[in-house]
VEXZATOR-709970 format. One record per residue (C-alpha): x, y, z; residue in one letter. Coordinates in steps of 0.001 Angstrom, whole numbers. Last residue first. Example, Ala and Ser with C-alpha at 12.3 -4.5 7.8 and 13.67 -1.06 7.14 Angstrom:
VEXZATOR-709970
@x:13670, y:-1060, z:7140, type:s;
@x:12300, y:-4500, z:7800, type:a;
//
This chain:
VEXZATOR-709970
@x:-12820, y:14334, z:23689, type:k;
@x:-14709, y:16386, z:20926, type:p;
@x:-14317, y:20019, z:20650, type:p;
@x:-16844, y:22484, z:21813, type:q;
@x:-19034, y:24555, z:20056, type:p;
@x:-20910, y:27270, z:22300, type:a;
@x:-24423, y:26339, z:23683, type:k;
@x:-27678, y:28053, z:23108, type:d;
@x:-27471, y:27268, z:19394, type:e;
@x:-28080, y:23183, z:20439, type:n;
@x:-25967, y:21457, z:17954, type:q;
@x:-25975, y:20344, z:14341, type:v;
@x:-22629, y:19300, z:12904, type:c;
@x:-21004, y:21866, z:10988, type:a;
@x:-22134, y:22450, z:7183, type:s;
@x:-24453, y:25219, z:8065, type:l;
@x:-22181, y:26963, z:10099, type:d;
@x:-19820, y:26472, z:6959, type:f;
@x:-22873, y:28343, z:4710, type:l;
@x:-23253, y:30782, z:7197, type:m;
@x:-19723, y:31902, z:7312, type:f;
@x:-19897, y:32043, z:3681, type:a;
@x:-22890, y:34257, z:3422, type:v;
@x:-21230, y:36586, z:5687, type:a;
@x:-18222, y:36605, z:3743, type:k;
@x:-20474, y:37300, z:555, type:e;
@x:-21883, y:40353, z:2247, type:q;
@x:-18419, y:41611, z:2791, type:a;
@x:-17270, y:40964, z:-883, type:s;
@x:-15270, y:37603, z:-1501, type:l;
@x:-12360, y:38091, z:-3599, type:d;
@x:-12743, y:37959, z:-7278, type:r;
@x:-13537, y:35569, z:-10141, type:m;
@x:-16875, y:37002, z:-11845, type:e;
@x:-18978, y:34162, z:-12576, type:c;
@x:-20625, y:33582, z:-15960, type:s;
@x:-17520, y:32174, z:-16986, type:a;
@x:-18189, y:29229, z:-14895, type:p;
@x:-20916, y:28473, z:-16145, type:f;
@x:-22171, y:29715, z:-19491, type:g;
@x:-21479, y:33209, z:-21115, type:k;
@x:-25511, y:33684, z:-21360, type:a;
@x:-25887, y:33229, z:-17477, type:n;
@x:-24438, y:36678, z:-17107, type:a;
@x:-27766, y:38085, z:-17570, type:t;
@x:-28278, y:37635, z:-14092, type:t;
@x:-31551, y:39136, z:-13339, type:d;
@x:-30969, y:42377, z:-11614, type:t;
@x:-29996, y:43738, z:-8322, type:d;
@x:-26338, y:43771, z:-8751, type:v;
@x:-23550, y:42061, z:-6989, type:s;
@x:-25064, y:38650, z:-7112, type:a;
@x:-24528, y:36921, z:-3781, type:v;
@x:-27868, y:37777, z:-2232, type:h;
@x:-28634, y:37932, z:1553, type:l;
@x:-32639, y:37358, z:2121, type:d;
@x:-31489, y:34187, z:3944, type:t;
@x:-33549, y:31102, z:4986, type:y;
@x:-31475, y:28339, z:6787, type:v;
@x:-32235, y:24621, z:7190, type:a;
@x:-30684, y:21939, z:9437, type:r;
@x:-30708, y:18254, z:10056, type:g;
@x:-30360, y:15594, z:12685, type:c;
@x:-31996, y:16540, z:15776, type:i;
@x:-33249, y:13679, z:18366, type:k;
@x:-30357, y:14017, z:21124, type:d;
@x:-31053, y:17892, z:21085, type:d;
@x:-34751, y:17195, z:21957, type:a;
@x:-37231, y:17610, z:18786, type:a;
@x:-38883, y:21078, z:18177, type:g;
@x:-38413, y:21167, z:14452, type:i;
@x:-36912, y:17999, z:13284, type:p;
@x:-34939, y:19351, z:12190, type:a;
@x:-32790, y:22418, z:13295, type:n;
@x:-34043, y:25931, z:12505, type:y;
@x:-32170, y:29142, z:11026, type:s;
@x:-32728, y:32760, z:10376, type:m;
@x:-31133, y:35524, z:8023, type:y;
@x:-32370, y:38566, z:6711, type:q;
@x:-35168, y:39299, z:9338, type:v;
@x:-37046, y:42226, z:8430, type:a;
@x:-37724, y:44785, z:11264, type:k;
@x:-40429, y:46815, z:12884, type:p;
@x:-43298, y:45184, z:11162, type:a;
@x:-46997, y:47415, z:11287, type:d;
@x:-45091, y:50392, z:10055, type:p;
@x:-44172, y:48280, z:6708, type:y;
@x:-41807, y:49489, z:4156, type:n;
@x:-38511, y:50681, z:6141, type:r;
@x:-38222, y:47491, z:8043, type:n;
@x:-34963, y:47981, z:10102, type:n;
@x:-32753, y:45225, z:9295, type:v;
@x:-32121, y:41749, z:10708, type:t;
@x:-29552, y:39399, z:11100, type:i;
@x:-29305, y:35998, z:13225, type:w;
@x:-32822, y:35074, z:14293, type:e;
@x:-33233, y:31444, z:15405, type:r;
@x:-35906, y:28885, z:15402, type:a;
@x:-38393, y:26580, z:17081, type:l;
@x:-39042, y:28362, z:20440, type:m;
@x:-37623, y:31585, z:19372, type:p;
@x:-40227, y:31928, z:16629, type:n;
@x:-38413, y:34375, z:14356, type:v;
@x:-40215, y:37614, z:13410, type:a;
@x:-40792, y:39876, z:10095, type:q;
@x:-40168, y:37024, z:7490, type:i;
@x:-40347, y:37802, z:3723, type:n;
@x:-38662, y:41521, z:3925, type:d;
@x:-35826, y:42117, z:1534, type:r;
@x:-32246, y:43791, z:1768, type:p;
@x:-30699, y:45070, z:-1473, type:y;
@x:-27073, y:45530, z:-162, type:v;
@x:-26631, y:44585, z:3398, type:v;
@x:-23987, y:46844, z:5599, type:d;
@x:-22783, y:45095, z:8953, type:m;
@x:-23377, y:45732, z:12427, type:n;
@x:-22773, y:44030, z:15815, type:g;
@x:-19406, y:45283, z:16278, type:l;
@x:-18612, y:48426, z:13604, type:t;
@x:-16445, y:48292, z:10632, type:m;
@x:-18002, y:44818, z:9351, type:s;
@x:-16790, y:42633, z:6592, type:a;
@x:-13007, y:43084, z:7320, type:g;
@x:-12415, y:39592, z:8247, type:v;
@x:-12025, y:40436, z:11924, type:n;
@x:-15114, y:42502, z:11924, type:t;
@x:-16913, y:39946, z:10653, type:l;
@x:-15811, y:37178, z:12850, type:w;
@x:-16639, y:39357, z:16014, type:k;
@x:-20190, y:39706, z:15204, type:a;
@x:-20400, y:36185, z:13907, type:l;
@x:-18860, y:34879, z:17297, type:a;
@x:-21584, y:37033, z:19375, type:i;
@x:-24215, y:35237, z:17171, type:g;
@x:-22619, y:32006, z:17894, type:k;
@x:-22690, y:32169, z:21487, type:p;
@x:-26179, y:33495, z:21795, type:f;
@x:-27820, y:36944, z:22392, type:t;
@x:-25530, y:38707, z:20001, type:q;
@x:-28182, y:38991, z:17084, type:n;
@x:-26416, y:40868, z:14383, type:i;
@x:-27887, y:44378, z:12994, type:t;
@x:-28173, y:45399, z:9503, type:a;
@x:-27397, y:48648, z:8259, type:t;
@x:-28611, y:49724, z:4795, type:q;
@x:-26256, y:49595, z:1553, type:p;
@x:-27802, y:51957, z:-978, type:t;
@x:-29266, y:49567, z:-3843, type:g;
@x:-31747, y:52650, z:-4915, type:d;
@x:-35049, y:51481, z:-3598, type:g;
@x:-33998, y:51618, z:340, type:t;
@x:-35967, y:48428, z:879, type:q;
@x:-34803, y:46664, z:-2206, type:d;
@x:-38003, y:45302, z:-3668, type:k;
@x:-39594, y:41874, z:-3123, type:n;
@x:-41170, y:42886, z:113, type:t;
@x:-42856, y:46186, z:-557, type:g;
@x:-42798, y:48884, z:-3732, type:p;
@x:-45047, y:51508, z:-2568, type:k;
@x:-49068, y:51459, z:-2197, type:g;
@x:-49001, y:53041, z:934, type:a;
@x:-50363, y:50010, z:2775, type:p;
@x:-47185, y:48067, z:1614, type:n;
@x:-46844, y:46442, z:-1965, type:t;
@x:-45719, y:42914, z:-2959, type:t;
@x:-46159, y:41365, z:391, type:r;
@x:-44607, y:38008, z:1229, type:t;
@x:-45614, y:37719, z:5113, type:n;
@x:-43701, y:34787, z:7134, type:w;
@x:-43775, y:35465, z:11011, type:t;
@x:-41448, y:32827, z:12365, type:g;
@x:-40932, y:28911, z:12695, type:t;
@x:-44551, y:28159, z:12470, type:t;
@x:-44774, y:27728, z:8929, type:p;
@x:-42393, y:24741, z:9268, type:v;
@x:-45008, y:22841, z:11548, type:p;
@x:-46589, y:21899, z:9518, type:a;
@x:-45902, y:21326, z:5899, type:p;
@x:-44387, y:24438, z:3873, type:g;
@x:-46427, y:27641, z:2750, type:k;
@x:-44018, y:30235, z:4569, type:e;
@x:-41025, y:27536, z:4798, type:f;
@x:-40485, y:26083, z:1415, type:w;
@x:-42014, y:29374, z:-210, type:i;
@x:-39550, y:31305, z:1255, type:n;
@x:-37682, y:30279, z:-1588, type:h;
@x:-37946, y:33691, z:-3060, type:w;
@x:-34572, y:34826, z:-1219, type:h;
@x:-31862, y:32107, z:-825, type:s;
@x:-32659, y:28874, z:808, type:a;
@x:-29687, y:26681, z:2499, type:f;
@x:-30864, y:23600, z:3240, type:v;
@x:-28919, y:20925, z:5240, type:r;
@x:-29966, y:17173, z:5311, type:g;
@x:-29970, y:15071, z:8334, type:g;
@x:-33120, y:12783, z:7995, type:l;
@x:-35299, y:16027, z:9305, type:s;
@x:-34091, y:17981, z:6702, type:e;
@x:-34830, y:15701, z:4021, type:y;
@x:-38202, y:14999, z:5187, type:e;
@x:-38652, y:19131, z:5275, type:y;
@x:-37572, y:19046, z:1434, type:m;
@x:-40000, y:16179, z:824, type:a;
@x:-43027, y:17748, z:2210, type:e;
@x:-42358, y:20819, z:260, type:r;
@x:-42428, y:18836, z:-2993, type:m;
@x:-45544, y:17218, z:-1996, type:s;
@x:-47119, y:20215, z:-1264, type:m;
@x:-46643, y:21491, z:-4939, type:p;
@x:-43307, y:23491, z:-6108, type:k;
@x:-44116, y:24404, z:-9849, type:k;
@x:-47737, y:26078, z:-8733, type:d;
@x:-45467, y:28086, z:-6076, type:e;
@x:-43162, y:29650, z:-9025, type:f;
@x:-41769, y:31630, z:-5799, type:a;
@x:-40288, y:34631, z:-8160, type:d;
@x:-36772, y:35703, z:-9147, type:g;
@x:-35181, y:32268, z:-8726, type:e;
@x:-33046, y:33083, z:-5742, type:c;
@x:-30356, y:30208, z:-5472, type:s;
@x:-31480, y:27076, z:-3750, type:l;
@x:-28477, y:25328, z:-2168, type:i;
@x:-29017, y:21513, z:-819, type:a;
@x:-26154, y:19937, z:1205, type:i;
@x:-25166, y:16619, z:2163, type:d;
@x:-26612, y:15252, z:-1072, type:y;
@x:-28035, y:11681, z:-1785, type:q;
@x:-30968, y:12616, z:390, type:k;
@x:-32555, y:15044, z:-2072, type:l;
@x:-33805, y:12495, z:-4988, type:s;
@x:-35057, y:10194, z:-1989, type:d;
@x:-36818, y:12734, z:-181, type:k;
@x:-38819, y:13323, z:-3374, type:t;
@x:-39314, y:15926, z:-6207, type:a;
@x:-36542, y:18477, z:-4865, type:w;
@x:-33900, y:17339, z:-7461, type:l;
@x:-36199, y:16359, z:-10369, type:g;
@x:-37814, y:19669, z:-10028, type:a;
@x:-34264, y:21327, z:-10229, type:s;
@x:-34385, y:20700, z:-13982, type:p;
@x:-30908, y:18880, z:-15015, type:t;
@x:-28187, y:21333, z:-16468, type:l;
@x:-27396, y:21669, z:-20058, type:t;
@x:-23701, y:20445, z:-21072, type:a;
@x:-21386, y:22946, z:-22567, type:g;
@x:-18740, y:20632, z:-23140, type:a;
@x:-18678, y:19577, z:-19390, type:n;
@x:-16507, y:22990, z:-18997, type:h;
@x:-14678, y:24922, z:-21701, type:t;
@x:-17876, y:25121, z:-23889, type:a;
@x:-19701, y:26879, z:-21180, type:d;
@x:-21915, y:24719, z:-18766, type:f;
@x:-25522, y:26044, z:-18623, type:k;
@x:-27435, y:28860, z:-17271, type:l;
@x:-31161, y:29839, z:-18697, type:v;
@x:-30992, y:33073, z:-20404, type:p;
@x:-33762, y:35299, z:-19044, type:q;
@x:-37274, y:34716, z:-20627, type:n;
@x:-38990, y:37143, z:-18256, type:d;
@x:-38764, y:34682, z:-15486, type:k;
@x:-36479, y:31743, z:-14706, type:y;
@x:-36992, y:28161, z:-12684, type:d;
@x:-34464, y:26453, z:-11543, type:g;
@x:-31514, y:24775, z:-12980, type:v;
@x:-29677, y:22170, z:-11526, type:y;
@x:-25672, y:22193, z:-10570, type:l;
@x:-23897, y:19109, z:-8885, type:h;
@x:-21078, y:19900, z:-6747, type:i;
@x:-18729, y:17133, z:-5444, type:r;
@x:-18139, y:16367, z:-9213, type:g;
@x:-18542, y:12754, z:-10709, type:d;
@x:-21189, y:13928, z:-13448, type:g;
@x:-24526, y:12847, z:-13882, type:a;
@x:-26028, y:15756, z:-11912, type:a;
@x:-24118, y:18097, z:-13835, type:t;
@x:-20592, y:19053, z:-13001, type:t;
@x:-18764, y:21467, z:-10712, type:f;
@x:-15761, y:19790, z:-9136, type:e;
@x:-13513, y:20953, z:-12188, type:a;
@x:-14079, y:24308, z:-11279, type:p;
@x:-11597, y:23985, z:-8204, type:d;
@x:-13393, y:25318, z:-5023, type:i;
@x:-11537, y:28342, z:-3997, type:g;
@x:-14290, y:30608, z:-2054, type:m;
@x:-14763, y:32406, z:-5334, type:r;
@x:-15637, y:29364, z:-7135, type:l;
@x:-18223, y:28189, z:-3858, type:p;
@x:-19849, y:31717, z:-4437, type:l;
@x:-20348, y:31504, z:-7909, type:c;
@x:-22901, y:28765, z:-7547, type:e;
@x:-25083, y:31080, z:-5361, type:m;
@x:-25631, y:33426, z:-8215, type:q;
@x:-28834, y:35443, z:-7817, type:d;
@x:-31970, y:36609, z:-9534, type:a;
@x:-32659, y:34143, z:-12546, type:a;
@x:-31813, y:31130, z:-10622, type:g;
@x:-29229, y:27971, z:-9975, type:v;
@x:-30222, y:24981, z:-7828, type:s;
@x:-27080, y:23892, z:-6070, type:i;
@x:-26506, y:20268, z:-5058, type:a;
@x:-23597, y:19705, z:-2646, type:i;
@x:-21770, y:16376, z:-1820, type:k;
@x:-19619, y:17698, z:1033, type:p;
@x:-15752, y:17745, z:177, type:i;
@x:-13059, y:15619, z:1562, type:d;
@x:-9530, y:15876, z:988, type:g;
@x:-7031, y:17186, z:-1663, type:e;
@x:-8032, y:14923, z:-4710, type:a;
@x:-11634, y:15599, z:-3689, type:k;
@x:-11117, y:19374, z:-4568, type:n;
@x:-10169, y:22741, z:-3203, type:r;
@x:-9762, y:21059, z:124, type:p;
@x:-9987, y:23148, z:3653, type:l;
@x:-7087, y:25626, z:4326, type:r;
@x:-4025, y:25220, z:6500, type:m;
@x:-1512, y:24369, z:4080, type:m;
@x:-2285, y:27227, z:1870, type:q;
@x:-2560, y:29700, z:4786, type:p;
@x:1108, y:28838, z:5642, type:d;
@x:1655, y:29739, z:9430, type:m;
@x:1403, y:26350, z:11257, type:l;
@x:3264, y:27296, z:14651, type:p;
@x:5055, y:24303, z:16486, type:t;
@x:5173, y:25464, z:20282, type:d;
@x:7331, y:24377, z:22976, type:t;
@x:7678, y:21658, z:25461, type:c;
@x:8557, y:18836, z:22862, type:s;
@x:9445, y:19585, z:19433, type:a;
@x:6669, y:18461, z:16833, type:v;
@x:8438, y:17566, z:13302, type:a;
@x:7159, y:16611, z:9872, type:p;
@x:3504, y:17898, z:10448, type:i;
@x:1311, y:15744, z:8329, type:v;
@x:-1792, y:16919, z:6711, type:i;
@x:-5652, y:15490, z:6517, type:q;
@x:-8499, y:17834, z:4853, type:r;
@x:-12064, y:17473, z:5803, type:r;
@x:-15343, y:19021, z:4656, type:w;
@x:-18129, y:16904, z:5696, type:k;
@x:-18874, y:18966, z:8996, type:g;
@x:-16095, y:21048, z:9625, type:v;
@x:-12820, y:19203, z:9583, type:q;
@x:-8789, y:20023, z:9767, type:i;
@x:-7309, y:16741, z:10592, type:v;
@x:-3357, y:16608, z:11866, type:l;
@x:-774, y:13577, z:11479, type:p;
@x:2579, y:14219, z:13254, type:i;
@x:4990, y:13001, z:10959, type:d;
@x:8125, y:13047, z:13618, type:a;
@x:7714, y:13444, z:17263, type:g;
@x:5908, y:15041, z:19847, type:t;
@x:2430, y:14822, z:20475, type:p;
@x:166, y:17665, z:21352, type:a;
@x:-216, y:18399, z:24846, type:d;
@x:-2481, y:21550, z:24138, type:q;
@x:-3770, y:22389, z:20589, type:l;
@x:-4247, y:25935, z:19965, type:v;
@x:-6549, y:27336, z:17278, type:f;
@x:-7116, y:30651, z:15327, type:g;
@x:-9566, y:31410, z:12662, type:g;
@x:-9908, y:34875, z:14491, type:l;
@x:-13233, y:34181, z:15880, type:e;
@x:-11972, y:31147, z:17111, type:d;
@x:-11062, y:27626, z:15789, type:t;
@x:-12123, y:24661, z:17867, type:i;
@x:-9447, y:22201, z:19392, type:a;
@x:-8408, y:18865, z:19777, type:s;
@x:-5808, y:16549, z:21357, type:t;
@x:-5126, y:12936, z:21071, type:v;
@x:-8428, y:12206, z:19411, type:p;
@x:-10384, y:8943, z:20460, type:n;
@x:-12392, y:8564, z:17335, type:v;
@x:-13792, y:11756, z:15390, type:v;
@x:-16396, y:10938, z:12825, type:s;
@x:-19038, y:10770, z:15684, type:a;
@x:-17943, y:14004, z:17340, type:g;
@x:-20748, y:16061, z:16676, type:c;
@x:-23638, y:13509, z:15794, type:r;
@x:-24481, y:12554, z:12456, type:d;
@x:-28029, y:11807, z:11538, type:c;
@x:-27344, y:11449, z:7767, type:t;
@x:-28273, y:12888, z:4408, type:a;
@x:-25794, y:12084, z:2003, type:g;
@x:-22432, y:10231, z:1786, type:e;
@x:-21038, y:8467, z:4912, type:t;
@x:-17986, y:9756, z:5768, type:f;
@x:-14686, y:7474, z:5945, type:k;
@x:-13286, y:7022, z:9301, type:p;
@x:-10037, y:8489, z:10516, type:v;
@x:-8190, y:5243, z:11873, type:p;
@x:-7145, y:6023, z:15369, type:a;
@x:-5132, y:8495, z:17381, type:n;
@x:-6127, y:11469, z:15376, type:p;
@x:-4686, y:14767, z:16032, type:v;
@x:-7253, y:17420, z:16162, type:y;
@x:-8626, y:20694, z:14252, type:v;
@x:-12365, y:21380, z:14475, type:l;
@x:-13577, y:24358, z:12347, type:v;
@x:-15868, y:26791, z:14352, type:n;
@x:-14701, y:30075, z:12774, type:y;
@x:-12940, y:30305, z:9411, type:l;
@x:-10088, y:32623, z:8334, type:p;
@x:-10421, y:33938, z:4785, type:v;
@x:-7779, y:33887, z:1872, type:k;
@x:-6714, y:30182, z:1418, type:g;
@x:-8943, y:29398, z:-1372, type:a;
@x:-10108, y:26555, z:54, type:p;
@x:-11378, y:28767, z:3334, type:d;
@x:-8856, y:28921, z:5880, type:y;
@x:-7607, y:27697, z:9218, type:v;
@x:-5236, y:29426, z:11522, type:k;
@x:-2189, y:28318, z:13549, type:g;
@x:-909, y:26590, z:16735, type:t;
@x:289, y:23166, z:17962, type:i;
@x:1403, y:23192, z:21494, type:t;
@x:3974, y:21046, z:23792, type:t;
@x:3645, y:22589, z:27252, type:k;
@x:5637, y:24801, z:29183, type:s;
@x:4189, y:26103, z:32563, type:v;
@x:6881, y:24034, z:34834, type:g;
@x:8247, y:21050, z:33520, type:d;
@x:6851, y:19177, z:30571, type:c;
@x:6002, y:15370, z:30252, type:k;
@x:5851, y:14633, z:26315, type:a;
@x:2957, y:13453, z:24361, type:v;
@x:4420, y:10487, z:22642, type:q;
@x:2369, y:7605, z:24167, type:c;
@x:-1025, y:9312, z:23022, type:a;
@x:481, y:8879, z:19373, type:l;
@x:-572, y:5035, z:19766, type:g;
@x:-1781, y:3624, z:22814, type:t;
@x:-1392, y:4892, z:26555, type:c;
@x:-1881, y:2435, z:29564, type:p;
@x:-4333, y:3528, z:31964, type:g;
@x:-6750, y:6301, z:32267, type:n;
@x:-4541, y:9160, z:33605, type:p;
@x:-1838, y:7877, z:30894, type:m;
@x:1090, y:5608, z:31469, type:e;
@x:4234, y:4944, z:29471, type:k;
@x:5084, y:8679, z:29422, type:p;
@x:7354, y:9894, z:26792, type:i;
@x:10372, y:12158, z:27112, type:d;
@x:11273, y:13054, z:23782, type:i;
@x:14496, y:14625, z:22417, type:g;
@x:14520, y:16374, z:19188, type:i;
@x:17282, y:15832, z:16626, type:a;
@x:18646, y:18966, z:15010, type:i;
@x:18672, y:19662, z:11175, type:g;
@x:19002, y:17224, z:8279, type:g;
@x:16397, y:16101, z:5817, type:t;
@x:15786, y:12603, z:7109, type:g;
@x:14636, y:9805, z:4879, type:p;
@x:11069, y:8398, z:5819, type:h;
@x:11258, y:5138, z:7971, type:g;
@x:8274, y:5913, z:10046, type:n;
@x:10220, y:8656, z:11541, type:g;
@x:13113, y:10045, z:9587, type:g;
@x:15998, y:8212, z:8375, type:t;
@x:19112, y:10065, z:8050, type:a;
@x:19281, y:10727, z:11667, type:s;
@x:19384, y:14470, z:12251, type:a;
@x:22617, y:16260, z:12803, type:g;
@x:25572, y:16315, z:15099, type:g;
@x:27197, y:13258, z:13850, type:t;
@x:25650, y:10830, z:16407, type:a;
@x:22290, y:12466, z:15939, type:a;
@x:20134, y:10692, z:18291, type:t;
@x:16167, y:10108, z:17881, type:a;
@x:14326, y:9425, z:21112, type:p;
@x:13104, y:6235, z:22066, type:k;
@x:9629, y:4485, z:21597, type:a;
@x:8757, y:1724, z:23944, type:g;
@x:4968, y:2487, z:24380, type:t;
@x:4369, y:3147, z:20720, type:t;
@x:5825, y:-491, z:19541, type:n;
@x:5225, y:-206, z:15862, type:g;
@x:3456, y:-201, z:12752, type:v;
@x:-357, y:372, z:13897, type:d;
@x:-2365, y:948, z:10866, type:v;
@x:-4257, y:4164, z:9655, type:m;
@x:-6499, y:4601, z:6992, type:s;
@x:-6874, y:7224, z:4195, type:d;
@x:-9905, y:7394, z:1809, type:k;
@x:-9202, y:5982, z:-1870, type:g;
@x:-11933, y:3315, z:-1512, type:s;
@x:-8922, y:907, z:-2115, type:s;
@x:-7348, y:2142, z:1378, type:s;
@x:-4685, y:4493, z:1255, type:c;
@x:-2068, y:3855, z:4243, type:s;
@x:-1397, y:5666, z:7673, type:f;
@x:1594, y:4472, z:9753, type:a;
@x:1065, y:4966, z:13401, type:l;
@x:4209, y:5683, z:15669, type:a;
@x:7167, y:3998, z:17416, type:g;
@x:10004, y:6648, z:16766, type:l;
@x:13467, y:5101, z:15667, type:s;
@x:14235, y:8362, z:13872, type:a;
@x:13141, y:12266, z:14242, type:i;
@x:13464, y:14854, z:11840, type:s;
@x:14496, y:18414, z:11760, type:g;
@x:13190, y:21633, z:10504, type:l;
@x:10947, y:20329, z:7703, type:v;
@x:9103, y:22475, z:5514, type:s;
@x:5104, y:21148, z:5795, type:l;
@x:4229, y:17848, z:4091, type:r;
@x:1216, y:17859, z:1769, type:r;
@x:-1511, y:15116, z:2210, type:f;
@x:-3906, y:13886, z:-77, type:t;
@x:-1455, y:12822, z:-2675, type:t;
@x:-283, y:9920, z:-194, type:a;
@x:3367, y:9966, z:551, type:k;
@x:3062, y:9988, z:4681, type:m;
@x:100, y:7523, z:4203, type:w;
@x:2570, y:4935, z:2724, type:n;
@x:892, y:3565, z:-518, type:k;
@x:-15, y:-95, z:-136, type:m;
//
């Protein structure tokens, strides 16, 4: 088998030194293409490397050639607090005083540009299990077995792994939901910090060759470009295919109005193939549940007659099975007129004109595209984190506020017993509703106990397209239809929400905690 340290899904950091003769875990690539670990040495009797000639051993950990440098001595305990140690846990050094062996760094989006919150970072001490593809009722930590040390990234994207194992070729896993990348740290010195500073190393995978990416369905529409967000976040264009392709992101085509050009692939990608109609995506829970996440881009209208109750029931069943739904403006139909108890998650009132006869819910509230100040709900841990994160990534100049371009008004209040309000704006069009909710979420099944929730759905009025017009760029074909640039401030907020949607489902009244 191909040695795990040399597998293409892993990239080695620059080596300052190497360690020989360490009992450790070797990792191999299974026939499925996913990584696994096998015990190849006596981990309880490992000895520190020696450098008889003043340099590192010519053979690194697990038989890898050394690269020169200084050998690192290791004080390895043979007993752990809960009994004999196993695997990499036997390589945790005993440090005197206040010093500890730590690994620190930041985690970034696939482009390596935007640091991410609530990403799990850990050193595995057992084979990393393969993900189950599609809607599954996963629990936080279910895919993490016996980590030696673990941490969750903060509002700066930073993490600190305490009491890390010392030695050569230390594996590290970066994971949020079913996004996962595995790397190897060539050497971790005892009783000091090993900083991981390269954003291109400490980022989520861009393609399936670099790691795991959730299987995502995106329904494209006429009034937003959600399909462009993953591209701008750094996902390889080759991962976007039709529903029949092997990419991790399948594009479907929703309904269009006013005879706008319908998106298809351009000639350089998938030979200009047309997209499967979205009606085939959300027809049944079985067609939906093959995907981990379903993203519904604004279509410019509700097209209620093309989304009968049977489809709306299938969408909620998919959520309850463990699916994740990201619904953009005009997809309020799944919520406002969905099956019970979905409509009770908030006060949904889609109005085309206000009492004075002026443009209502489906027009920009400012009327001319001028940004409107939105308020972040900071009454729960993730709301506090979002407010801080937005300022840290340059998407907000004032803690707790952000500018929203083209805000809408389809939901005026959130039922706090069943759902969560995240972002609101002052409602300028309706005197009977003081605010318009720009982002809300709920866990599914709605109202279930914490140990029974499986999936998650969000509704947002935040758009990705840079202008409030139909996406005439569709005529160019995908991905040429997408403007390639850094994320806007508003898109950064949407990206935060998308990764939060990907994360394991939890009670939002509690701050995320790493598995132990």
